[in-house]
C-alpha positions in Angstrom: -0.2 0.1 -0.2 1.0 3.2 -0.8 1.3 6.2 1.6 0.4 9.3 0.1 2.2 12.5 1.4 -1.0 14.4 2.9 -1.5 18.2 1.7 -0.9 20.8 4.8 -4.5 21.8 4.6 -5.8 17.8 4.6 -3.2 18.0 7.9 -4.5 20.9 8.9 -7.9 20.2 9.2 -7.3 16.3 10.4 -8.0 14.3 7.1 -9.3 14.9 3.7 -12.4 17.1 4.4 -10.7 19.8 3.4 -11.5 21.3 0.1 -10.5 24.4 -2.0 -13.2 26.1 -0.6 -12.4 25.8 3.3 -8.4 27.0 2.1 -9.8 29.8 0.3 -11.8 30.5 3.4 -9.0 30.8 5.8 -6.9 32.3 3.3 -9.3 35.3 3.1 -9.5 35.1 7.1 -5.9 35.6 7.2 -5.6 38.1 4.4 -8.2 39.9 6.6 -6.3 39.4 10.0 -3.3 41.1 8.1 -4.9 44.0 7.5 -5.7 44.1 11.7 -9.4 42.8 11.7 -10.1 40.9 14.4 -10.8 37.0 14.0 -14.3 37.5 15.6 -15.4 40.2 13.1 -13.4 38.5 9.8 -15.8 35.2 10.7 -18.7 37.7 10.9 -18.3 39.1 7.6 -20.9 38.1 4.4 -17.6 36.4 2.1 -17.3 33.9 5.5 -20.8 33.2 6.6 -21.4 32.6 2.7 -18.5 30.1 2.1 -18.3 28.2 5.6 -20.9 26.0 7.3 -22.0 26.8 10.7 -19.7 24.2 12.3 -16.4 25.4 10.1 -17.1 29.1 11.5 -17.4 27.3 15.2 -14.6 25.3 14.6 -12.1 28.6 13.7 -13.5 30.2 16.7 -12.9 27.3 19.0 -9.3 27.1 17.7 -7.8 29.9 16.5 -4.6 27.9 16.4 -5.9 26.8 13.2 -5.7 30.2 11.6 -2.5 30.9 13.2 -1.2 27.4 11.6 -2.6 28.1 8.4 -0.8 31.9 8.6 2.6 30.7 9.6 2.6 27.9 6.6 1.4 30.6 3.8 4.4 33.0 5.4 6.4 30.1 4.6 5.9 29.1 1.3 6.2 33.1 0.3 9.7 33.3 2.3 10.8 29.8 0.6 10.4 31.4 -2.9 8.5 28.5 -4.1 5.8 31.1 -5.9 7.9 33.2 -7.4 6.9 32.9 -10.7 10.3 34.0 -12.4 12.6 31.5 -10.4 10.2 28.6 -11.8 10.7 29.9 -15.2 14.3 29.8 -15.2 14.1 26.5 -13.4 12.0 25.3 -16.3 14.3 26.9 -18.7 17.1 25.8 -17.2 
């Protein structure tokens, strides 16, 4: 049996229930918090309410470590240069 490496989002949500929608909601929450908006206010915003279930919002509010872990992960990705388009293009043509 081949063991597949779980994505960060799957590990964060404890399984395979993670979806693109959940990822986008977390990214939005992180973006808004980086703008100085309080977590409780962000989860009350229309975008979050429209795209996250009541249970997901409860999970986020009861465990803000989810948001902090996602924020740290995204910071690490950006700092690593993994998403640097120019670097990726030069590696491909290299």
